[in-house]
C-alpha positions as CSV (number, residue, x, y, z in Angstrom):
1,M,109.2,43.8,312.0
2,P,107.3,42.0,309.2
3,F,105.1,43.8,306.9
4,P,101.7,43.5,307.9
5,F,100.3,42.0,304.5
6,F,102.6,39.0,304.9
7,S,100.9,38.2,308.3
8,S,98.3,35.4,308.5
9,A,96.2,37.8,310.5
10,S,95.6,39.9,307.4
11,T,94.6,37.1,305.1
12,P,90.9,37.7,304.1
13,T,88.4,35.1,305.1
14,E,86.2,35.7,301.9
15,P,87.1,35.3,298.3
16,P,88.8,38.1,296.6
17,A,86.2,40.6,294.7
18,R,86.2,39.9,291.2
19,R,88.2,42.4,289.4
20,R,89.6,40.9,286.0
21,S,87.6,38.7,283.6
22,T,90.1,36.1,284.1
23,Y,88.7,35.2,287.3
24,R,86.9,31.9,287.8
25,A,84.8,30.9,290.8
26,P,86.3,28.0,292.9
27,S,84.9,24.5,292.3
28,S,81.8,23.5,294.1
29,I,83.2,20.3,294.8
30,E,85.7,21.4,297.0
31,P,86.1,24.5,299.1
32,P,88.7,27.0,298.4
33,L,92.0,26.6,300.1
34,D,92.7,29.1,302.5
35,A,96.0,31.0,302.5
36,D,98.0,28.9,304.8
37,Q,97.0,25.9,302.8
38,M,98.0,27.5,299.7
39,I,101.2,28.3,301.2
40,D,101.9,25.0,302.4
41,A,100.5,23.6,299.6
42,T,103.2,21.8,297.2
43,P,102.3,20.4,293.6
44,E,102.7,16.8,295.0
45,A,99.9,17.6,297.6
46,D,97.7,19.2,294.9
47,A,98.0,16.0,292.8
48,A,97.6,13.5,295.3
49,P,94.2,11.5,294.3
50,V,91.1,11.5,296.7
51,A,90.3,8.3,298.0
52,G,87.3,6.5,296.6
53,A,87.1,8.8,293.4
54,T,87.0,7.4,289.9
55,L,89.5,7.9,287.4
56,A,87.4,10.7,285.9
57,D,86.7,12.4,289.0
58,Q,90.3,12.2,289.7
59,A,91.1,13.7,286.4
60,D,88.5,16.4,286.7
61,Q,89.9,17.3,290.1
62,A,93.6,17.5,289.0
63,D,92.5,19.7,286.0
64,Q,90.6,21.9,288.3
65,V,93.5,22.4,290.7
66,E,95.7,23.2,287.7
67,R,93.5,25.8,286.7
68,E,92.8,27.5,289.8
69,R,96.7,27.6,290.2
70,R,96.8,29.7,287.0
71,A,94.0,31.8,287.6
72,R,95.3,33.9,290.6
73,H,93.6,37.6,290.8
74,R,95.9,40.2,290.9
75,A,94.5,41.5,294.2
76,E,95.2,38.5,296.0
77,R,98.3,39.0,298.3
78,V,99.7,35.7,298.1
79,R,102.0,34.6,295.0
80,N,100.8,37.6,293.0
81,R,102.9,40.8,294.1
82,R,106.0,42.0,292.5
83,S,109.4,42.4,294.3
84,S,109.0,45.9,296.0
85,S,111.5,48.4,294.5
86,G,110.7,50.9,297.5
87,A,114.2,50.2,299.4
88,P,116.2,51.3,296.4
89,R,114.0,54.4,296.1
90,R,113.9,55.3,299.6
91,F,117.7,55.0,299.5
92,M,118.1,57.2,296.6
93,A,115.6,59.6,298.2
94,L,117.5,59.7,301.2
95,G,121.0,60.5,299.5
96,C,119.5,63.2,297.4
97,A,118.2,64.8,300.5
98,S,121.3,64.3,302.1
99,A,123.2,65.8,299.4
100,I,120.8,68.7,299.3
101,L,121.4,69.5,302.7
102,S,124.9,69.3,302.6
103,V,124.9,71.9,299.6
104,S,122.6,73.9,301.7
105,A,124.7,73.8,304.8
106,F,127.9,74.7,302.8
107,G,126.4,77.6,301.3
108,A,125.1,78.8,304.7
109,V,128.6,78.5,306.1
110,A,130.3,80.1,303.1
111,A,127.7,83.1,303.3
112,S,128.2,83.3,307.0
113,A,132.0,83.4,306.6
114,A,131.5,86.1,303.8
115,D,129.4,88.2,306.1
116,E,131.8,87.8,308.9
117,T,134.5,89.1,306.2
118,K,132.3,92.1,305.3
119,L,131.4,92.9,308.9
120,A,135.0,92.9,309.9
121,S,135.8,95.2,306.9
122,A,133.2,97.3,307.9
123,R,134.3,97.8,311.5
124,D,137.8,98.5,310.3
125,Q,136.3,101.3,307.6
126,A,134.2,102.6,310.6
127,S,137.1,102.7,312.9
128,V,139.2,104.6,310.4
129,S,136.3,107.0,309.8
130,A,136.1,107.6,313.2
131,D,139.7,108.3,313.8
132,S,140.0,110.6,310.7
133,V,137.0,112.6,312.2
134,S,138.7,113.0,315.3
135,S,141.8,113.9,313.9
136,A,140.1,116.6,311.7
137,A,138.1,117.6,314.8
138,D,141.3,118.3,316.9
139,G,142.7,120.4,314.1
140,D,139.3,122.4,313.7
141,V,139.5,126.0,314.9
142,I,136.2,127.6,315.7
143,A,136.5,131.3,314.4
144,A,134.6,134.0,315.9
145,P,131.6,135.3,314.0
146,V,132.7,137.6,311.3
147,S,131.6,141.3,311.5
148,I,130.5,142.6,308.0
149,A,131.4,146.3,307.9
150,K,128.9,148.4,306.4
151,R,129.9,150.5,303.2
152,P,129.0,153.7,302.4
153,T,125.5,154.7,300.6
154,V,124.2,157.8,299.3
155,T,120.5,157.8,300.0
156,S,119.5,161.3,298.8
157,G,119.6,163.3,295.7
158,L,121.8,166.4,295.3
159,S,121.0,169.4,297.2
160,T,121.2,171.6,294.4
161,A,120.3,170.0,290.9
162,A,121.7,172.8,288.7
163,V,124.9,174.9,289.2
164,P,126.6,177.6,286.9
165,F,129.3,176.5,284.9
166,T,132.0,178.5,286.8
167,G,131.7,176.1,289.8
168,G,132.2,176.9,293.4
169,T,128.9,175.9,294.2
170,Q,128.6,173.5,297.4
171,V,126.3,170.6,297.0
172,T,125.2,168.2,299.7
173,V,123.9,164.7,300.1
174,A,122.9,162.4,302.7
175,G,123.2,158.9,303.3
176,E,124.9,156.3,305.5
177,Q,128.9,155.9,306.5
178,L,129.6,159.0,304.0
179,D,132.7,159.8,306.1
180,Q,134.3,157.0,304.1
181,V,133.8,158.5,300.7
182,A,137.2,159.3,299.5
183,Q,136.4,161.0,296.3
184,V,133.6,162.9,294.4
185,A,133.9,163.1,290.7
186,V,131.6,165.8,288.7
187,G,131.8,165.0,285.2
188,G,134.7,163.3,285.6
189,A,136.6,166.1,287.3
190,A,137.6,165.9,290.9
191,A,135.5,167.9,293.5
192,P,136.7,168.8,296.6
193,I,134.9,167.4,299.6
194,V,134.3,170.3,301.7
195,A,132.8,168.4,305.0
196,A,131.9,165.0,305.8
197,S,130.1,163.0,308.4
198,P,128.5,159.4,308.7
199,E,125.1,161.0,307.6
200,Q,126.0,164.1,305.3
201,L,128.6,165.0,302.9
202,T,129.2,168.4,301.1
203,F,131.6,168.9,298.1
204,Q,132.4,171.9,295.8
205,V,131.5,172.0,292.2
206,P,134.4,172.4,289.9
207,A,134.1,174.9,287.0
208,V,134.0,173.7,283.2
209,A,134.2,175.9,280.2
210,D,131.2,177.8,279.2
211,T,131.0,175.8,276.2
212,A,130.6,172.4,278.4
213,L,127.0,173.3,279.6
214,G,124.5,170.3,280.4
215,D,124.2,167.1,282.4
216,V,127.0,165.7,283.8
217,A,127.1,162.4,286.2
218,V,128.4,162.8,289.8
219,A,130.1,159.7,291.2
220,F,131.6,158.7,294.7
221,T,134.1,156.2,295.6
222,D,135.5,154.8,298.7
223,A,139.2,154.7,299.9
224,A,139.6,151.4,298.1
225,G,138.4,153.0,294.7
226,A,135.0,151.0,294.8
227,P,132.0,152.8,293.8
228,V,129.8,154.1,296.6
229,V,126.0,152.7,296.1
230,V,123.6,155.3,295.3
231,T,119.9,154.8,296.0
232,T,116.7,156.8,295.8
233,P,114.4,157.6,298.7
234,G,112.3,154.3,299.3
235,T,114.0,151.9,297.1
236,A,117.2,150.0,297.4
237,T,119.5,148.4,294.8
238,V,119.9,144.9,295.1
239,A,121.8,143.0,292.5
240,G,121.2,145.9,290.3
241,A,117.4,145.9,290.7
242,A,115.2,148.2,292.8
243,A,113.8,146.5,296.0
244,P,111.3,148.0,298.5
245,A,113.3,149.4,301.3
246,S,111.6,146.9,303.8
247,L,113.6,144.3,302.0
248,A,116.8,146.2,302.1
249,A,116.5,146.7,306.0
250,Q,116.5,142.8,306.2
251,L,119.8,142.8,304.3
252,T,121.8,145.0,306.5
253,E,124.2,142.1,307.7
254,I,125.1,141.1,304.4
255,D,128.2,142.6,302.5
256,E,126.7,145.0,300.3
257,A,129.5,144.5,298.0
258,A,127.8,141.4,297.2
259,L,124.3,142.9,297.1
260,H,124.7,146.0,294.9
261,A,125.8,146.2,291.3
262,P,127.3,149.5,290.2
263,T,124.2,152.0,290.5
264,Q,123.2,155.0,288.6
265,A,125.1,158.4,289.2
266,L,123.3,161.3,290.3
267,T,123.1,163.8,287.8
268,L,124.0,167.5,288.1
269,T,123.3,170.2,285.2
270,Y,125.7,172.8,284.3
271,T,124.1,176.1,283.5
272,S,125.0,179.6,282.3
273,N,125.5,182.1,285.1
274,P,123.7,185.6,284.0
275,A,126.3,187.8,285.9
276,I,129.4,185.7,284.8
277,D,128.1,185.5,281.1
278,A,127.7,189.3,281.5
279,Q,131.4,189.7,282.8
280,L,133.0,187.3,280.2
281,G,130.8,188.9,277.6
282,Y,132.3,192.4,278.4
283,V,135.9,191.0,278.3
284,L,135.4,189.3,275.1
285,T,134.0,192.6,273.7
286,Y,136.5,195.3,274.8
287,W,139.8,193.4,275.5
288,S,141.1,194.9,272.0
289,S,138.9,197.7,271.5
290,Y,138.8,199.8,274.8
291,N,135.5,201.4,276.4
292,T,136.6,204.6,276.4
293,A,133.0,205.8,276.4
294,Q,132.4,204.8,280.1
295,Y,136.0,204.6,281.3
296,T,139.4,206.3,281.5
297,V,142.1,204.4,280.1
298,L,145.3,204.1,281.9
299,S,148.0,203.6,279.0
300,G,150.4,200.8,279.8
301,V,149.0,199.8,283.4
302,D,145.2,199.3,282.6
303,C,144.9,195.7,283.6
304,A,143.2,196.3,287.0
305,N,141.4,199.0,285.7
306,F,139.8,196.9,283.0
307,T,139.5,193.9,285.4
308,S,137.3,196.1,287.7
309,Q,135.2,197.0,284.8
310,S,134.4,193.4,284.2
311,L,133.3,193.0,288.0
312,V,130.9,196.0,287.4
313,A,129.5,194.2,284.4
314,R,129.3,191.1,286.8
315,G,127.0,193.1,289.0
316,W,129.4,193.9,291.7
317,A,128.5,197.2,293.6
318,M,131.0,199.8,294.4
319,D,131.6,201.3,297.9
320,A,134.1,203.3,299.7
321,G,137.0,200.7,299.4
322,W,136.6,200.1,295.6
323,Y,135.1,202.8,293.3
324,Y,135.3,204.6,290.1
325,D,133.8,208.1,289.7
326,Q,132.7,208.3,286.0
327,A,132.1,212.1,286.1
328,T,135.6,213.1,287.5
329,G,137.4,209.9,286.2
330,T,138.5,209.5,290.0
331,M,139.4,205.8,291.0
332,S,140.3,204.1,294.3
333,P,143.6,202.4,294.4
334,S,141.9,198.9,294.8
335,W,140.2,199.7,291.4
336,S,143.5,200.5,289.4
337,S,146.2,198.8,291.2
338,S,146.8,194.9,291.1
339,T,148.6,194.9,294.5
340,A,146.0,197.2,296.1
341,M,143.2,195.0,294.5
342,R,144.9,192.1,296.3
343,D,144.8,193.6,299.6
344,W,141.2,194.8,299.0
345,L,140.1,191.4,298.1
346,Y,141.8,189.9,301.1
347,S,139.7,192.1,303.3
348,R,136.5,190.8,301.2
349,P,136.0,187.0,301.8
350,D,132.2,187.5,301.3
351,L,133.5,188.4,298.0
352,A,136.3,186.1,296.7
353,T,138.8,183.4,298.3
354,P,142.6,183.5,297.5
355,L,143.9,180.3,295.8
356,D,147.5,179.3,294.9
357,D,148.6,177.8,291.6
358,S,148.4,174.4,293.3
359,Q,144.9,175.0,293.8
360,R,144.3,175.6,290.1
361,G,141.6,172.8,289.8
362,L,139.3,175.1,291.7
363,V,139.7,178.0,289.5
364,K,136.7,178.6,287.3
365,V,135.9,181.1,284.4
366,G,135.2,184.9,285.8
367,D,137.9,184.4,288.4
368,I,140.9,186.6,289.0
369,A,144.3,185.8,287.9
370,Q,147.2,187.8,289.4
371,F,151.0,187.5,288.2
372,D,154.2,188.3,290.2
373,W,156.5,188.5,287.4
374,D,159.8,189.5,289.4
375,G,159.1,187.4,292.5
376,S,159.0,190.4,294.7
377,G,155.6,189.6,296.3
378,D,153.6,192.6,295.0
379,R,151.2,191.9,291.9
380,D,152.4,193.0,288.6
381,H,149.6,192.0,286.3
382,T,145.8,191.3,286.8
383,A,143.6,189.4,284.5
384,V,140.1,187.7,284.2
385,V,139.9,184.0,283.8
386,T,138.2,183.4,280.3
387,R,138.7,179.3,280.1
388,V,139.2,176.5,282.2
389,E,139.9,172.9,281.1
390,H,140.4,169.8,283.4
391,T,142.3,166.9,281.8
392,A,144.3,163.7,282.8
393,N,147.1,166.0,282.7
394,G,145.8,168.7,285.1
395,T,144.0,172.0,284.6
396,A,144.6,174.4,282.1
397,V,143.7,178.1,282.7
398,W,143.4,180.9,280.0
399,V,142.9,184.7,280.8
400,G,141.8,188.0,279.1
401,G,142.7,191.5,279.6
402,H,144.6,194.5,278.9
403,T,148.0,195.8,278.9
404,K,148.9,192.5,277.5
405,D,145.7,192.4,275.5
406,A,144.2,188.9,274.9
407,D,141.0,187.2,275.2
408,F,142.6,183.4,275.9
409,W,146.3,183.8,277.4
410,N,147.3,180.7,278.4
411,V,148.6,181.0,282.0
412,D,151.4,178.4,281.5
413,E,152.6,180.3,278.6
414,A,152.4,183.5,280.3
415,L,154.8,181.9,283.2
416,A,157.2,180.5,280.5
417,S,157.7,183.8,278.8
418,G,157.4,186.3,281.8
419,G,158.7,184.0,284.6
420,G,157.2,184.6,288.2
421,S,154.1,183.0,289.6
422,V,150.6,183.0,289.4
423,T,148.1,183.5,292.1
424,Y,143.9,183.6,291.9
425,F,140.8,184.8,293.7
426,S,138.0,182.6,293.4
427,L,134.9,184.9,293.0
428,R,131.4,184.1,294.8
């Protein structure tokens, strides 16, 4: 299809507008040529002379034609237009667009391929993870809920805060699971457990030396050797600190071993016993200097007589089974004979408890020791316990008395030198 500006229909019917200073108006002698005439005109036609014109007019006419040929305005669409470069430019633009589209399409294809690769990899990993989870789930074993056993706990103070150094006093504490308590220690010495129930435990205080007066710690341990928790009324020990009892109630299902740090020990005070002090004072005063002003001396066999005198100093009252008449010097067999004294004490559990040497840890100052030198079964010597020491190697006992005049005679040394055996009466 021809471009519109080359069509005759688009040729202007009026002279072009004046746009440049080089424009010259057409001659008034001859009207301007239209576009078709100008296209069809040739230099030979333009130069043809007009009939009837003079030579001068012909010259002027030729000169005018030549001027008009040179004076074409740039706005005219005939013979004044440069060859168009649009086609090459359009070709180049089209090529560039095609290249851009090709690169974009290639990048999209590459990205799509990469995405497909990643998607496939992700699917594979998901499949492996699902298989792993399934495998792990197959190997899982659902265990039954763990039941945490409660540990023993002491929730009260000691029923008795002060006891005589001679020991033997029974002390009670209250708490929870106390039947799981395996051992009680008073001042580091083992105290025998007399009775135990989940809510209450009773132990017997061991004796100490009369020089070991004062406060000592009371500790409880379970069968595993772990310390038993000790709390005071209204508080609970959580991680070593005091917390309200209501908080402790909320923690009952948690293992108390993780909650409780080693707690404060209860404190027991050893005091002197006036009765025992009087008995011991009498023995230490008259063990070598006999008290002949008040009592008859039985030469060579005065051990039971002297022991009975110390019991009177302790505060015991005479009765029909055990007595001494100061006016006549008459005395009961139980007063003066070791074997008779043994039999009488057997009949008085309200006054004494028999112990053999394997129970030496229960012996205390003021108790009675009896020796059987020859193993005959009777009692050959009686003395008063004047000292007791509890050590890692066991319990050591010392006695004082007459016949074998002594204030502190070691029982083990006595057995090593004389042979035989020893038994005791723990006095109340």
